[in-house]
C-alpha positions as CSV (number, residue, x, y, z in Angstrom):
1,M,-58.5,-25.0,-17.8
2,S,-56.5,-26.3,-20.8
3,D,-56.4,-29.9,-22.0
4,S,-54.2,-32.5,-20.4
5,S,-51.4,-32.7,-23.0
6,G,-51.2,-28.7,-23.1
7,A,-51.1,-28.4,-19.3
8,D,-48.3,-31.1,-19.3
9,D,-46.4,-29.2,-21.9
10,R,-46.8,-25.8,-20.1
11,S,-45.7,-27.3,-16.8
12,A,-42.7,-29.0,-18.3
13,R,-41.6,-25.6,-19.5
14,H,-42.4,-23.3,-16.5
15,V,-42.1,-25.3,-13.3
16,W,-40.3,-27.9,-11.7
17,S,-39.6,-31.4,-13.4
18,A,-42.1,-34.1,-12.3
19,G,-39.5,-36.8,-13.4
20,R,-37.0,-35.7,-10.6
21,Y,-38.7,-33.6,-8.1
22,P,-39.7,-36.3,-5.8
23,A,-35.9,-37.0,-5.1
24,M,-35.8,-33.1,-3.9
25,A,-38.9,-32.8,-2.3
26,P,-37.6,-34.0,1.1
27,N,-35.4,-30.9,1.1
28,M,-38.4,-28.6,1.2
29,L,-39.9,-30.2,4.2
30,P,-38.6,-27.9,6.7
31,A,-39.9,-24.7,4.6
32,I,-43.3,-26.4,4.4
33,A,-43.4,-26.8,8.0
34,R,-42.5,-23.4,8.8
35,L,-44.9,-22.2,6.1
36,V,-47.9,-24.2,7.6
37,N,-47.0,-23.0,11.1
38,A,-47.1,-19.2,10.1
39,A,-50.4,-19.8,8.4
40,G,-51.9,-20.5,11.8
41,I,-54.2,-23.3,10.3
42,D,-57.0,-24.3,12.8
43,P,-59.3,-27.4,12.5
44,G,-61.9,-27.0,10.1
45,N,-60.1,-24.1,7.9
46,R,-60.4,-24.5,4.2
47,V,-57.0,-24.4,2.7
48,L,-55.9,-24.4,-0.8
49,D,-52.4,-25.4,-1.7
50,V,-51.3,-23.8,-5.1
51,G,-48.7,-25.7,-7.1
52,C,-48.9,-28.6,-4.5
53,G,-46.3,-30.7,-6.3
54,T,-46.0,-34.3,-4.5
55,G,-48.5,-33.0,-1.9
56,N,-46.3,-32.5,1.0
57,A,-47.7,-29.2,2.1
58,A,-51.4,-30.4,1.7
59,L,-50.6,-33.4,3.9
60,T,-49.3,-31.0,6.5
61,A,-52.0,-28.7,6.4
62,R,-54.4,-31.8,6.6
63,R,-52.5,-33.0,9.7
64,S,-53.5,-29.7,11.2
65,G,-57.3,-30.6,10.9
66,A,-57.9,-28.4,7.8
67,E,-60.3,-29.3,4.9
68,V,-57.5,-29.3,2.0
69,V,-57.4,-28.9,-1.7
70,G,-54.2,-29.2,-3.7
71,L,-53.7,-27.8,-7.1
72,D,-51.0,-28.3,-9.7
73,L,-50.7,-27.6,-13.3
74,A,-48.8,-31.1,-13.9
75,H,-51.0,-34.1,-14.0
76,G,-48.0,-36.3,-13.0
77,M,-47.4,-34.4,-9.8
78,L,-51.1,-34.7,-8.9
79,E,-51.0,-38.7,-9.3
80,L,-47.7,-38.8,-7.0
81,A,-49.8,-36.5,-4.7
82,R,-52.9,-38.8,-4.5
83,E,-50.3,-41.6,-3.7
84,N,-48.6,-39.8,-1.0
85,A,-52.3,-39.0,0.5
86,A,-53.2,-42.5,0.3
87,L,-50.1,-43.8,2.2
88,A,-50.9,-41.2,4.9
89,G,-54.7,-42.5,5.0
90,Y,-56.2,-39.2,3.9
91,D,-58.7,-39.8,1.3
92,D,-60.5,-36.5,2.0
93,I,-58.0,-34.3,0.4
94,G,-59.4,-32.7,-3.0
95,W,-56.9,-32.6,-5.8
96,L,-57.5,-30.3,-8.9
97,A,-55.7,-29.9,-12.1
98,G,-55.6,-26.2,-12.7
99,D,-53.5,-23.1,-13.8
100,A,-52.3,-20.7,-10.9
101,E,-52.9,-17.8,-13.1
102,A,-56.5,-18.7,-13.3
103,L,-57.6,-20.9,-10.4
104,P,-60.8,-23.0,-11.0
105,V,-62.2,-22.0,-7.6
106,P,-64.9,-19.2,-6.4
107,D,-63.7,-15.9,-5.0
108,G,-63.0,-15.9,-1.2
109,A,-63.5,-19.7,-1.1
110,F,-60.4,-20.6,1.5
111,D,-59.5,-19.5,5.0
112,V,-55.8,-19.8,4.0
113,V,-54.1,-20.1,0.7
114,L,-50.6,-21.5,0.4
115,S,-47.8,-21.5,-2.2
116,N,-44.7,-23.1,-1.4
117,F,-42.3,-22.4,-4.1
118,G,-45.3,-22.5,-6.5
119,H,-47.1,-19.3,-8.0
120,V,-43.9,-17.8,-8.5
121,F,-43.0,-19.8,-11.3
122,A,-46.1,-19.0,-13.2
123,P,-45.1,-17.4,-16.5
124,D,-47.5,-14.4,-15.5
125,S,-46.7,-14.4,-11.8
126,T,-48.4,-11.3,-11.0
127,A,-51.5,-12.7,-12.3
128,A,-50.8,-15.8,-10.1
129,G,-50.3,-13.5,-7.1
130,A,-53.6,-11.8,-7.6
131,E,-55.3,-15.0,-7.9
132,L,-53.9,-16.1,-4.4
133,C,-55.8,-12.9,-2.9
134,R,-59.1,-13.7,-4.9
135,A,-59.4,-17.2,-3.7
136,T,-58.8,-15.9,0.0
137,K,-61.6,-14.7,2.1
138,S,-61.7,-11.4,4.0
139,G,-59.6,-12.1,6.9
140,G,-58.0,-15.2,5.6
141,R,-54.2,-15.7,5.1
142,V,-52.1,-15.9,2.1
143,C,-48.7,-17.7,3.0
144,F,-46.0,-18.3,0.5
145,T,-42.3,-19.0,-0.2
146,A,-40.2,-17.7,-2.7
147,W,-36.2,-18.2,-3.3
148,S,-33.9,-15.0,-2.4
149,P,-32.3,-13.1,-5.3
150,N,-29.5,-12.6,-2.8
151,G,-28.9,-16.2,-2.3
152,V,-27.3,-19.3,-4.1
153,V,-30.1,-19.3,-6.3
154,G,-29.6,-15.6,-7.6
155,D,-25.9,-16.6,-7.9
156,L,-26.8,-19.7,-10.2
157,T,-29.2,-17.5,-12.2
158,E,-26.7,-15.1,-12.7
159,V,-24.3,-17.6,-14.1
160,L,-27.1,-19.0,-16.2
161,T,-27.5,-15.5,-17.9
162,D,-23.7,-15.5,-18.7
163,H,-24.0,-18.6,-20.5
164,V,-27.5,-18.3,-22.1
165,D,-28.0,-16.0,-24.8
166,E,-32.0,-16.6,-25.2
167,S,-34.5,-18.1,-22.7
168,P,-38.0,-18.7,-23.3
169,S,-39.0,-16.9,-20.2
170,D,-37.3,-14.6,-17.9
171,P,-35.0,-16.7,-15.5
172,W,-35.2,-13.9,-12.9
173,S,-38.8,-13.3,-12.6
174,H,-39.4,-16.0,-9.8
175,L,-36.6,-14.3,-7.6
176,R,-38.5,-10.9,-7.5
177,W,-41.0,-12.6,-5.3
178,G,-38.1,-13.0,-2.9
179,D,-37.8,-9.3,-2.5
180,P,-40.3,-7.7,0.0
181,A,-40.4,-4.3,-2.0
182,F,-41.8,-6.3,-5.0
183,V,-44.4,-8.4,-2.8
184,R,-45.5,-5.0,-1.5
185,E,-46.0,-3.8,-4.9
186,Q,-48.0,-6.9,-6.0
187,F,-50.2,-7.1,-2.6
188,A,-50.8,-3.2,-2.6
189,D,-54.3,-3.7,-1.5
190,V,-53.5,-6.1,1.2
191,A,-52.5,-5.4,4.9
192,D,-48.8,-5.0,5.3
193,P,-47.4,-8.3,4.7
194,S,-44.8,-9.8,7.2
195,F,-41.5,-11.4,6.0
196,Q,-39.0,-13.8,7.5
197,R,-35.6,-14.7,5.9
198,R,-35.3,-18.4,6.1
199,H,-32.7,-21.0,4.9
200,L,-33.0,-24.6,4.0
201,E,-29.9,-27.1,3.7
202,F,-29.8,-29.3,0.5
203,R,-27.8,-32.0,1.6
204,Y,-25.6,-33.6,-1.0
205,A,-22.0,-35.0,-1.1
206,T,-20.5,-32.5,-3.5
207,P,-21.5,-29.3,-5.2
208,H,-21.5,-31.5,-8.4
209,H,-24.5,-33.7,-6.9
210,F,-26.7,-30.4,-6.1
211,W,-26.0,-28.9,-9.5
212,R,-27.2,-32.1,-11.1
213,E,-30.6,-32.5,-9.1
214,F,-31.4,-28.9,-8.7
215,A,-30.5,-27.5,-11.9
216,E,-29.8,-30.4,-14.7
217,E,-32.5,-32.7,-13.6
218,S,-35.2,-30.6,-11.8
219,G,-35.5,-27.4,-10.2
220,P,-36.3,-24.0,-11.5
221,L,-33.5,-23.7,-13.8
222,S,-33.8,-26.9,-15.7
223,P,-36.3,-25.7,-18.4
224,V,-33.6,-23.6,-19.8
225,L,-30.7,-26.1,-19.5
226,R,-32.8,-28.6,-21.3
227,R,-32.7,-26.4,-24.6
228,M,-28.8,-26.4,-24.3
229,D,-27.8,-28.8,-26.9
230,D,-24.0,-28.0,-27.2
231,D,-22.1,-30.1,-24.8
232,E,-19.1,-27.7,-24.6
233,S,-21.5,-24.9,-23.5
234,R,-23.2,-27.1,-20.8
235,D,-19.7,-28.3,-19.5
236,A,-18.6,-24.6,-19.3
237,L,-21.9,-23.5,-17.4
238,R,-21.4,-26.3,-15.0
239,R,-17.9,-25.6,-14.1
240,D,-18.8,-21.7,-13.6
241,A,-21.9,-23.2,-11.5
242,V,-20.0,-25.4,-9.3
243,A,-17.5,-22.9,-8.8
244,A,-20.5,-20.5,-7.4
245,L,-21.8,-23.0,-5.4
246,E,-18.5,-23.7,-3.5
247,E,-19.2,-20.5,-1.8
248,W,-22.4,-21.9,-0.4
249,F,-21.2,-25.2,0.4
250,G,-20.2,-26.7,4.0
251,D,-20.8,-29.8,5.9
252,N,-22.3,-31.6,2.9
253,A,-25.0,-29.2,2.3
254,I,-26.0,-26.2,0.1
255,R,-27.3,-23.3,2.2
256,V,-30.2,-21.8,0.3
257,E,-31.8,-18.5,1.3
258,Y,-35.5,-18.1,0.7
259,L,-38.2,-15.5,1.7
260,Q,-41.4,-16.6,3.7
261,V,-44.3,-14.4,3.3
262,R,-47.4,-13.9,5.4
263,A,-50.4,-11.6,4.3
264,V,-53.7,-11.1,6.0
265,L,-56.5,-10.0,3.8
266,E,-58.7,-7.2,4.7
């Protein structure tokens, strides 16, 4: 595990922005509830939440009676998670600073390992996927969510690649986990995973408001956008992105498709 300054710098480059993510976190709650339900968590199960963010999945698993550990690379996120746990009266959730690519936990330590749009954003997401399985005991469940390449996030990524010549990381890499064929390749040694296409509704007054929070201030595209220092280029990108968002906007909401995955380890 790296020192705190290095971890926070790495998380700022590769995962959701801790500065604005809490404002968006409520949009994720339906996906978290579905994920925890799909995991079939029983009282006493040991559960690891990888990329726990503000702790909502960990709290949801804890309400099911599980023994829960939440892990995130960003120390700022963990502080928010601890505050949320304290508000709920849960003083028995463990919180770990750690890297999804090298989980600081023993082999087979957990009945369930969750990742709600978490490990997919690791720089080496293949290594992170292998770590989810390593941390899960035989007969345990790995359950995670990933944005769909065929949905609005894929459309926005396509717009982004039209406007950005160079990126510090592949903006498409996390979307591969939204393709069942890719998941089967990564989990080749695991019993055939099950897949469900799901949707979230991100409620905003206009597509402009969604773009500001999901892309410019937080979300998977923000690390790339923060490197654009040309106002004219940013404005052109924003115009094209908002035009793409109009296709997915209705009733004051952006409809966002994602993939929910459940795999049982043999």
